[in-house]
All heavy atoms as an XYZ file, in Angstrom:
776
protein
N      84.331     72.400     81.511
C      84.127     73.829     81.569
C      85.488     74.504     81.703
O      86.284     74.166     82.572
C      83.255     74.146     82.780
C      82.855     75.585     82.868
S      81.524     75.727     84.056
C      82.196     76.963     85.093
N      85.763     75.482     80.862
C      87.061     76.154     80.901
C      86.968     77.457     81.685
O      85.953     78.147     81.665
C      87.541     76.445     79.474
O      86.664     77.361     78.861
N      88.038     77.758     82.387
C      88.090     78.997     83.159
C      88.347     80.162     82.210
O      89.123     80.048     81.266
C      89.191     78.915     84.199
N      87.691     81.271     82.450
C      87.897     82.430     81.593
C      89.201     83.121     81.970
O      89.559     83.200     83.134
C      86.742     83.439     81.738
O      86.636     83.825     83.097
C      85.438     82.840     81.259
N      89.901     83.596     80.972
C      91.178     84.272     81.176
C      90.908     85.713     81.587
O      90.220     86.447     80.895
C      91.991     84.225     79.875
C      93.308     84.909     79.933
C      94.351     83.994     80.497
C      95.713     84.655     80.313
N      96.550     84.494     81.438
N      91.425     86.104     82.752
C      91.228     87.460     83.260
C      92.496     88.262     83.008
O      93.595     87.829     83.346
C      90.892     87.433     84.770
C      90.733     88.837     85.306
C      89.637     86.628     85.020
N      92.332     89.423     82.414
C      93.462     90.305     82.139
C      93.938     90.945     83.452
O      93.118     91.456     84.211
C      93.029     91.388     81.151
C      94.175     92.256     80.696
O      95.328     91.779     80.732
O      93.928     93.404     80.297
N      95.244     90.919     83.748
C      95.737     91.527     84.991
C      95.378     93.010     85.109
O      95.219     93.528     86.198
C      97.250     91.353     84.914
C      97.484     90.275     83.935
C      96.315     90.268     83.004
N      95.222     93.687     83.971
C      94.910     95.112     83.998
C      93.449     95.383     84.352
O      93.085     96.524     84.614
C      95.289     95.759     82.671
C      96.750     95.594     82.357
N      97.744     96.233     83.073
C      97.388     94.837     81.447
C      98.922     95.887     82.597
N      98.739     95.030     81.620
N      92.613     94.342     84.348
C      91.249     94.488     84.841
C      91.226     94.426     86.367
O      90.317     94.950     86.996
C      90.340     93.393     84.276
C      90.128     93.534     82.784
O      90.313     94.649     82.257
O      89.792     92.528     82.136
N      92.201     93.759     86.960
C      92.294     93.638     88.420
C      93.074     94.822     89.000
O      92.619     95.475     89.928
C      92.990     92.315     88.822
C      92.278     91.107     88.210
C      93.113     92.198     90.335
C      90.953     90.785     88.810
N      94.260     95.088     88.457
C      95.109     96.179     88.947
C      94.739     97.455     88.199
O      94.984     97.565     87.003
C      96.582     95.857     88.714
C      97.103     94.564     89.324
C      98.540     94.331     88.901
C      96.979     94.589     90.818
N      94.163     98.412     88.892
C      93.732     99.646     88.240
C      94.898    100.621     88.107
O      95.166    101.131     87.028
C      92.559    100.277     89.008
C      91.362     99.327     88.958
C      92.198    101.643     88.444
C      90.216     99.696     89.838
N      95.606    100.874     89.229
C      96.725    101.816     89.183
C      97.623    101.595     90.392
O      97.144    101.196     91.453
C      96.199    103.253     89.196
N      98.929    101.863     90.241
C      99.800    101.818     91.421
C      99.540    103.048     92.281
O      99.199    104.114     91.767
C     101.209    101.844     90.827
C     101.052    102.485     89.504
C      99.676    102.143     89.021
N      99.682    102.899     93.583
C      99.530    104.035     94.493
C     100.909    104.612     94.779
O     101.782    103.910     95.271
C      98.881    103.596     95.806
C      97.403    103.269     95.741
C      96.917    102.821     97.108
C      96.600    104.453     95.276
N     101.091    105.871     94.443
C     102.361    106.549     94.693
C     102.086    107.663     95.693
O     101.732    108.779     95.316
C     102.968    107.108     93.385
C     104.325    107.725     93.662
C     103.077    106.013     92.346
N     102.199    107.313     96.968
C     101.995    108.264     98.054
C     103.208    108.175     98.979
O     104.059    107.295     98.808
C     100.719    107.913     98.854
O     100.871    106.609     99.416
C      99.484    107.952     97.970
N     103.266    109.064     99.949
C     104.381    109.016    100.901
C     104.370    107.698    101.671
O     105.407    107.073    101.878
C     104.283    110.182    101.885
C     104.614    111.521    101.267
C     104.568    112.651    102.276
O     104.851    112.400    103.465
O     104.270    113.775    101.869
N     103.184    107.275    102.093
C     103.078    106.043    102.874
C     103.453    104.823    102.029
O     104.175    103.933    102.498
C     101.655    105.904    103.411
C     101.493    104.765    104.375
C     100.113    104.801    105.005
C      99.978    103.752    106.076
N      98.676    103.814    106.743
N     102.991    104.766    100.778
C     103.320    103.612     99.937
C     104.808    103.579     99.600
O     105.398    102.504     99.459
C     102.472    103.608     98.666
O     102.818    104.677     97.814
N     105.436    104.736     99.484
C     106.877    104.791     99.240
C     107.638    104.285    100.457
O     108.618    103.542    100.322
C     107.310    106.230     98.916
O     106.554    106.687     97.793
C     108.780    106.291     98.583
N     107.168    104.641    101.658
C     107.832    104.174    102.880
C     107.731    102.658    103.030
O     108.719    101.997    103.359
C     107.214    104.854    104.102
C     107.638    106.294    104.253
S     106.827    107.229    105.583
C     106.540    106.027    106.833
N     106.543    102.065    102.760
C     106.421    100.614    102.911
C     107.178     99.880    101.814
O     107.647     98.773    102.031
C     104.953    100.144    102.983
C     104.206    100.386    101.685
C     104.233    100.748    104.160
C     102.859     99.706    101.599
N     107.313    100.503    100.641
C     108.083     99.864     99.567
C     109.552     99.774     99.957
O     110.200     98.751     99.759
C     107.917    100.644     98.259
C     108.569     99.934     97.087
C     108.392    100.666     95.782
N     109.218    101.852     95.745
C     108.770    103.091     95.619
N     107.492    103.324     95.514
N     109.590    104.110     95.590
N     110.087    100.840    100.541
C     111.496    100.858    100.915
C     111.772    100.028    102.165
O     112.779     99.346    102.247
C     111.955    102.303    101.135
C     111.965    103.110     99.855
C     112.157    104.600    100.080
O     112.191    105.033    101.249
O     112.257    105.328     99.080
N     110.865    100.061    103.141
C     111.099     99.394    104.412
C     110.726     97.911    104.403
O     111.431     97.082    104.971
C     110.332    100.105    105.527
N     109.622     97.560    103.749
C     109.087     96.202    103.868
C     108.963     95.451    102.547
O     108.376     94.369    102.517
C     107.702     96.244    104.535
C     107.713     96.905    105.870
N     108.339     96.364    106.971
C     107.194     98.087    106.284
C     108.184     97.166    108.005
N     107.507     98.227    107.618
N     109.468     96.024    101.447
C     109.399     95.381    100.133
C     107.942     95.097     99.740
O     107.595     94.003     99.311
C     110.240     94.103    100.107
C     110.637     93.706     98.701
O     110.677     94.537     97.797
N     110.932     92.439     98.514
N     107.080     96.107     99.932
C     105.666     95.989     99.596
C     105.298     97.037     98.548
O     105.872     98.115     98.511
C     104.790     96.207    100.833
C     104.964     95.153    101.887
C     104.144     95.444    103.125
O     103.940     96.604    103.479
N     103.677     94.411    103.783
N     104.312     96.699     97.714
C     103.821     97.618     96.699
C     102.329     97.803     96.922
O     101.618     96.830     97.205
C     104.030     97.062     95.279
C     105.464     96.618     95.067
C     103.661     98.095     94.240
C     105.661     95.894     93.771
N     101.832     99.033     96.761
C     100.409     99.307     96.934
C      99.769     99.595     95.574
O     100.356    100.291     94.738
C     100.211    100.495     97.862
N      98.575     99.028     95.376
C      97.822     99.229     94.141
C      96.386     99.589     94.462
O      95.839     99.158     95.475
C      97.772     97.935     93.308
C      99.077     97.554     92.702
C      99.895     96.630     93.328
C      99.494     98.091     91.500
C     101.102     96.254     92.774
C     100.702     97.728     90.937
C     101.502     96.799     91.573
N      95.771    100.340     93.576
C      94.321    100.484     93.594
C      93.813     99.315     92.765
O      94.233     99.127     91.630
C      93.931    101.818     92.958
C      92.484    102.133     93.086
C      92.194    103.529     92.581
N      90.825    103.835     92.883
C      90.377    105.024     93.215
N      91.211    106.031     93.255
N      89.111    105.209     93.466
N      92.934     98.485     93.354
C      92.482     97.276     92.678
C      90.980     97.326     92.444
O      90.270     98.159     93.022
C      92.859     95.997     93.471
C      94.363     95.871     93.609
C      92.204     95.967     94.819
N      90.501     96.428     91.614
C      89.076     96.335     91.318
C      88.291     96.048     92.592
O      88.739     95.302     93.460
C      88.848     95.212     90.303
O      87.479     94.929     90.180
N      87.113     96.618     92.691
C      86.309     96.429     93.907
C      85.808     95.002     94.048
O      85.403     94.591     95.131
C      85.127     97.399     93.901
O      84.320     97.167     92.770
N      85.854     94.223     92.983
C      85.416     92.823     93.031
C      86.572     91.845     93.219
O      86.351     90.644     93.346
C      84.689     92.458     91.748
C      83.413     93.234     91.562
C      82.744     92.847     90.279
N      81.486     93.551     90.146
C      80.765     93.548     89.056
N      81.178     92.885     87.996
N      79.639     94.208     89.007
N      87.799     92.333     93.232
C      88.976     91.458     93.291
C      89.176     90.884     94.693
O      88.884     91.527     95.688
C      90.221     92.236     92.879
N      89.696     89.646     94.746
C      90.061     89.043     96.024
C      91.586     88.864     96.066
O      92.281     89.191     95.109
C      89.321     87.720     96.251
C      89.599     86.697     95.182
O      90.690     86.663     94.602
N      88.639     85.848     94.905
N      92.096     88.348     97.183
C      93.541     88.229     97.369
C      94.197     87.345     96.309
O      95.263     87.673     95.795
C      93.864     87.680     98.756
C      93.581     88.646     99.878
C      93.992     88.040    101.205
C      93.733     88.986    102.351
N      94.267     88.483    103.605
N      93.577     86.219     95.991
C      94.158     85.297     95.014
C      94.243     85.939     93.635
O      95.246     85.779     92.919
C      93.341     84.011     94.961
N      93.210     86.679     93.241
C      93.216     87.345     91.937
C      94.273     88.435     91.871
O      94.960     88.596     90.858
C      91.839     87.938     91.635
C      90.775     86.901     91.400
C      89.382     87.479     91.309
O      89.161     88.616     91.784
O      88.505     86.792     90.762
N      94.433     89.188     92.962
C      95.442     90.249     93.000
C      96.845     89.634     92.919
O      97.702     90.114     92.180
C      95.283     91.122     94.266
C      96.450     92.075     94.419
C      93.977     91.888     94.227
N      97.078     88.552     93.651
C      98.384     87.879     93.621
C      98.724     87.411     92.212
O      99.811     87.676     91.707
C      98.381     86.689     94.586
C      99.680     85.922     94.596
C      99.662     84.789     95.595
C     100.981     84.040     95.559
N     101.068     83.015     96.579
N      97.780     86.752     91.545
C      98.014     86.254     90.197
C      98.230     87.403     89.212
O      99.105     87.340     88.348
C      96.841     85.387     89.746
C      97.051     84.730     88.404
C      96.024     83.662     88.160
C      96.156     82.933     86.858
N      97.178     83.338     85.937
N      97.467     88.470     89.358
C      97.594     89.617     88.455
C      98.955     90.294     88.593
O      99.583     90.652     87.587
C      96.478     90.623     88.729
N      99.452     90.452     89.827
C     100.760     91.083     90.040
C     101.867     90.188     89.492
O     102.791     90.665     88.828
C     100.983     91.393     91.544
C     102.421     91.802     91.807
C     100.031     92.476     92.001
N     101.775     88.875     89.741
C     102.802     87.962     89.233
C     102.821     87.942     87.707
O     103.884     87.908     87.095
C     102.583     86.560     89.798
C     102.944     86.465     91.271
C     102.713     85.092     91.868
O     101.978     84.271     91.275
O     103.255     84.834     92.959
N     101.649     87.982     87.074
C     101.590     87.965     85.607
C     102.056     89.285     85.001
O     102.805     89.303     84.028
C     100.167     87.661     85.136
C      99.752     86.226     85.427
O     100.637     85.416     85.783
O      98.548     85.915     85.295
N     101.603     90.405     85.566
C     101.886     91.712     84.974
C     103.319     92.169     85.217
O     103.947     92.730     84.325
C     100.909     92.754     85.521
N     103.853     91.932     86.413
C     105.170     92.470     86.770
C     106.277     91.429     86.782
O     107.433     91.773     87.022
C     105.098     93.154     88.141
C     104.077     94.292     88.256
C     104.067     94.841     89.662
C     104.389     95.383     87.254
N     105.935     90.151     86.595
C     106.924     89.066     86.538
C     107.760     88.996     87.820
O     108.987     88.958     87.784
C     107.847     89.211     85.329
C     107.139     89.395     84.006
C     106.426     88.146     83.568
C     105.882     88.274     82.160
N     104.469     88.573     82.082
N     107.080     89.022     88.970
C     107.737     88.894     90.267
C     107.024     87.821     91.075
O     105.914     87.419     90.744
C     107.727     90.231     91.064
C     108.595     91.264     90.390
C     106.326     90.733     91.262
N     107.660     87.352     92.153
C     107.059     86.379     93.068
C     106.433     87.126     94.238
O     107.086     87.974     94.849
C     108.108     85.390     93.588
C     108.748     84.569     92.493
C     107.798     83.523     91.982
C     108.507     82.652     90.970
N     107.576     81.979     90.088
N     105.188     86.784     94.553
C     104.453     87.455     95.621
C     104.391     86.549     96.834
O     104.069     85.367     96.726
C     103.028     87.818     95.144
C     102.189     88.357     96.288
C     103.091     88.810     94.005
N     104.711     87.108     98.002
C     104.643     86.344     99.248
C     103.240     86.393     99.840
O     102.677     85.368    100.202
C     105.654     86.905    100.248
C     105.767     86.095    101.510
C     106.881     86.599    102.409
O     107.972     86.910    101.889
O     106.651     86.680    103.619
N     102.659     87.598     99.954
C     101.317     87.720    100.521
C     100.637     88.971     99.993
O     101.279     89.854     99.432
C     101.376     87.769    102.050
O     102.031     88.946    102.466
N      99.317     89.018    100.194
C      98.505     90.150     99.752
C      97.577     90.552    100.887
O      96.955     89.695    101.515
C      97.667     89.788     98.503
C      96.762     90.938     98.110
C      98.551     89.390     97.346
N      97.493     91.845    101.155
C      96.507     92.384    102.085
C      95.564     93.284    101.304
O      96.013     94.048    100.450
C      97.177     93.197    103.197
C      98.006     92.334    104.121
O      97.790     91.133    104.195
N      98.951     92.935    104.799
N      94.270     93.198    101.600
C      93.261     93.990    100.905
C      92.581     94.909    101.925
O      92.237     94.473    103.022
C      92.214     93.076    100.251
C      92.858     92.156     99.240
C      91.092     93.886     99.654
C      92.793     92.578     97.823
N      92.392     96.164    101.534
C      91.766     97.148    102.409
C      90.653     97.838    101.629
O      90.875     98.311    100.511
C      92.793     98.209    102.870
C      93.954     97.533    103.574
C      92.141     99.264    103.739
C      95.196     98.359    103.641
N      89.450     97.909    102.217
C      88.366     98.693    101.636
C      88.488    100.119    102.165
O      88.425    100.351    103.362
C      87.001     98.116    102.024
C      86.697     96.847    101.273
O      86.854     96.797    100.061
N      86.272     95.826    101.989
N      88.659    101.083    101.256
C      88.813    102.479    101.631
C      87.464    103.161    101.449
O      86.942    103.204    100.331
C      89.895    103.177    100.770
C      90.060    104.627    101.178
C      91.212    102.430    100.862
N      86.895    103.652    102.532
C      85.592    104.315    102.484
C      85.729    105.696    101.861
O      86.698    106.411    102.127
C      85.024    104.471    103.899
C      84.761    103.179    104.644
C      83.433    102.547    104.293
N      82.320    103.478    104.388
C      81.470    103.548    105.398
N      81.600    102.751    106.429
N      80.488    104.421    105.374
N      84.749    106.097    101.077
C      84.755    107.420    100.474
C      84.503    108.499    101.509
O      83.675    108.331    102.403
N      85.236    109.599    101.408
C      85.088    110.696    102.353
C      83.864    111.540    102.011
O      83.517    111.707    100.842
C      86.303    111.620    102.298
C      87.570    111.039    102.828
C      88.664    112.092    102.752
C      89.955    111.576    103.324
N      91.022    112.583    103.212
N      83.243    112.097    103.035
C      82.163    113.047    102.827
C      82.786    114.413    102.602
O      83.619    114.862    103.395
C      81.231    113.085    104.047
O      80.703    111.782    104.251
C      80.093    114.055    103.838
N      82.411    115.060    101.513
C      82.942    116.377    101.166
C      81.785    117.361    101.055
O      80.683    117.012    100.648
C      83.697    116.317     99.829
C      84.985    115.540     99.907
C      85.964    116.270    100.770
C      87.337    115.671    100.707
N      88.306    116.457    101.436
N      82.055    118.616    101.406
C      81.025    119.648    101.359
C      81.448    120.763    100.410
O      82.626    121.098    100.321
C      80.808    120.239    102.747
C      80.232    119.276    103.739
C      80.070    119.935    105.088
N      79.420    121.232    104.995
C      78.089    121.419    105.041
N      77.310    120.381    105.204
N      77.584    122.616    104.955
N      80.467    121.334     99.741
C      80.673    122.531     98.945
C      79.536    123.466     99.317
O      78.408    123.291     98.850
C      80.669    122.207     97.451
C      80.962    123.377     96.514
C      82.351    123.945     96.801
C      80.859    122.958     95.076
N      79.831    124.385    100.228
C      78.777    125.243    100.762
C      77.821    124.417    101.599
O      78.211    123.694    102.496
N      76.550    124.486    101.270
C      75.559    123.728    102.043
C      75.303    122.346    101.470
O      74.503    121.585    102.007
C      74.254    124.505    102.123
C      73.599    124.713    100.782
C      72.369    125.554    100.909
N      71.772    125.714     99.581
C      70.584    126.208     99.379
N      69.860    126.600    100.397
N      70.124    126.327     98.165
N      75.943    122.014    100.367
C      75.726    120.721     99.710
C      76.793    119.723    100.134
O      77.976    120.047    100.122
C      75.740    120.884     98.189
C      74.729    121.870     97.700
C      75.118    123.135     97.286
C      73.381    121.550     97.682
C      74.187    124.056     96.858
C      72.443    122.464     97.253
C      72.839    123.726     96.842
N      76.359    118.541    100.492
C      77.292    117.497    100.908
C      77.230    116.354     99.901
O      76.163    116.017     99.385
C      76.951    116.984    102.295
N      78.381    115.766     99.628
C      78.454    114.616     98.739
C      79.479    113.640     99.290
O      80.184    113.937    100.255
N      79.563    112.480     98.679
C      80.498    111.459     99.121
C      81.370    111.024     97.952
O      80.855    110.768     96.864
C      79.752    110.233     99.683
O      78.846    110.666    100.686
C      80.708    109.241    100.297
N      82.671    110.951     98.185
C      83.567    110.384     97.180
C      83.325    108.887     97.095
O      82.824    108.276     98.034
C      85.020    110.626     97.562
C      85.473    112.053     97.411
C      86.955    112.158     97.686
N      87.409    113.535     97.538
C      88.598    113.940     97.922
N      89.436    113.095     98.488
N      88.961    115.190     97.749
N      83.710    108.303     95.985
C      83.508    106.867     95.801
C      84.402    106.067     96.731
O      85.549    106.445     96.990
C      83.833    106.468     94.365
O      82.974    107.126     93.475
N      83.888    104.945     97.228
C      84.705    104.001     97.988
C      85.525    103.187     96.996
O      85.110    102.998     95.851
C      83.816    103.085     98.822
O      83.099    103.827     99.773
N      86.690    102.697     97.425
C      87.547    101.920     96.540
C      88.335    100.908     97.350
O      88.262    100.874     98.565
C      88.479    102.828     95.731
C      89.295    103.790     96.542
C      88.856    104.949     97.127
C      90.684    103.698     96.859
N      89.894    105.570     97.787
C      91.018    104.828     97.633
C      91.664    102.757     96.559
C      92.301    105.040     98.112
C      92.951    102.982     97.030
C      93.256    104.113     97.790
N      89.065    100.055     96.657
C      89.782     98.967     97.310
C      91.272     99.100     97.047
O      91.698     99.373     95.923
C      89.274     97.627     96.768
C      89.646     96.435     97.609
C      89.043     95.160     97.054
C      87.778     94.813     97.778
N      87.336     93.439     97.498
N      92.062     98.914     98.120
C      93.517     99.000     98.041
C      94.109     97.622     98.275
O      93.672     96.905     99.173
C      94.022     99.965     99.121
C      95.513    100.177     99.136
C      96.021    100.877    100.399
C      95.355    102.173    100.694
N      96.001    102.885    101.843
N      95.088     97.247     97.469
C      95.798     95.987     97.656
C      97.255     96.270     97.967
O      97.921     96.991     97.229
N      97.748     95.719     99.083
C      99.160     95.861     99.448
C      99.813     94.497     99.274
O      99.428     93.531     99.913
C      99.319     96.376    100.889
C      98.668     97.750    100.999
C     100.786     96.427    101.276
C      98.711     98.351    102.363
N     100.770     94.446     98.356
C     101.402     93.194     97.952
C     102.803     93.125     98.539
O     103.606     94.033     98.328
C     101.469     93.114     96.411
C     102.156     91.849     95.964
C     100.078     93.209     95.818
N     103.097     92.050     99.289
C     104.435     91.828     99.824
C     105.187     90.921     98.854
O     104.731     89.815     98.560
C     104.372     91.163    101.210
O     103.578     91.982    102.070
C     105.758     91.004    101.803
N     106.330     91.395     98.378
C     107.141     90.615     97.447
C     108.054     89.679     98.224
O     108.442     89.967     99.360
C     107.970     91.540     96.570
C     107.188     92.538     95.721
C     108.147     93.422     94.947
C     106.240     91.833     94.781
N     108.421     88.563     97.602
C     109.348     87.626     98.238
C     110.730     88.262     98.342
O     111.062     89.202     97.631
C     109.421     86.330     97.436
C     108.157     85.518     97.568
C     108.372     84.082     97.191
C     107.079     83.335     97.497
N     107.107     81.974     97.086
N     111.537     87.718     99.249
C     112.889     88.232     99.492
C     113.692     88.231     98.192
O     113.715     87.244     97.478
C     113.586     87.354    100.534
C     114.798     87.982    101.163
C     114.435     89.141    102.062
O     113.364     89.185    102.620
N     115.335     90.084    102.188
N     114.343     89.346     97.899
C     115.178     89.444     96.711
C     114.447     89.931     95.474
O     115.074     90.275     94.489
N     113.111     89.984     95.495
C     112.340     90.475     94.353
C     112.299     91.990     94.391
O     112.312     92.604     95.458
C     110.910     89.925     94.397
C     110.812     88.440     94.156
C     111.070     88.044     92.713
O     110.845     88.853     91.810
O     111.491     86.903     92.506
N     112.260     92.604     93.202
C     112.268     94.049     93.100
C     111.516     94.453     91.843
O     111.555     93.747     90.842
C     113.721     94.537     93.018
C     113.916     96.014     93.087
C     115.386     96.332     93.135
C     115.627     97.714     92.590
N     117.031     98.059     92.509
N     110.817     95.593     91.908
C     110.088     96.105     90.748
C     110.727     97.416     90.336
O     110.886     98.319     91.159
C     108.595     96.318     91.099
C     107.861     96.931     89.928
C     107.957     95.020     91.494
N     111.101     97.530     89.058
C     111.746     98.744     88.570
C     110.727     99.795     88.146
O     111.089    100.868     87.693
C     112.662     98.412     87.386
C     113.826     97.527     87.795
O     114.229     97.613     88.971
O     114.312     96.751     86.964
N     109.451     99.483     88.290
C     108.379    100.381     87.881
C     108.434    101.707     88.629
O     108.133    102.752     88.075
C     107.035     99.678     88.159
C     105.746    100.373     87.790
C     105.649    100.469     86.277
C     104.565     99.636     88.345
N     108.841    101.689     89.898
C     108.788    102.875     90.739
C     110.123    103.579     90.889
O     110.187    104.650     91.455
C     108.280    102.505     92.145
C     106.914    101.891     92.123
C     106.754    100.518     92.219
C     105.787    102.676     92.008
C     105.504     99.952     92.200
C     104.533    102.127     91.986
C     104.377    100.756     92.087
N     111.183    102.981     90.412
C     112.514    103.541     90.618
C     112.702    104.756     89.711
O     112.368    104.732     88.544
C     113.602    102.505     90.310
C     113.477    101.230     91.094
C     113.464    101.447     92.599
O     114.234    102.280     93.089
O     112.685    100.767     93.283
N     113.258    105.852     90.260
C     113.530    107.053     89.466
C     114.739    106.851     88.572
O     115.620    106.061     88.852
N     114.749    107.579     87.438
C     115.877    107.397     86.515
C     116.940    108.436     86.689
O     116.841    109.461     87.174
C     115.426    107.387     85.084
O     114.231    108.038     84.847
């Protein structure tokens, strides 16, 4: 039985560019991504190594609950999603986020 080839872009949805993700990138050599809700740590690690050609030390996964929002008397909930924080090995760097 052969393993199916998973495209890294099916696992990594988008990079997170926020103040907090910028601080952890500069201070701890970590990158934050919005990842597939079905992805696990091993899949995220392999996807980052394949897509960005870097060595990954560790991966942390966080389930982000959707916020309840109101519009007048109507209440709704934003979708829940999953965040992956990837720690790169010492000396590794991604030029994806660097300004020109």
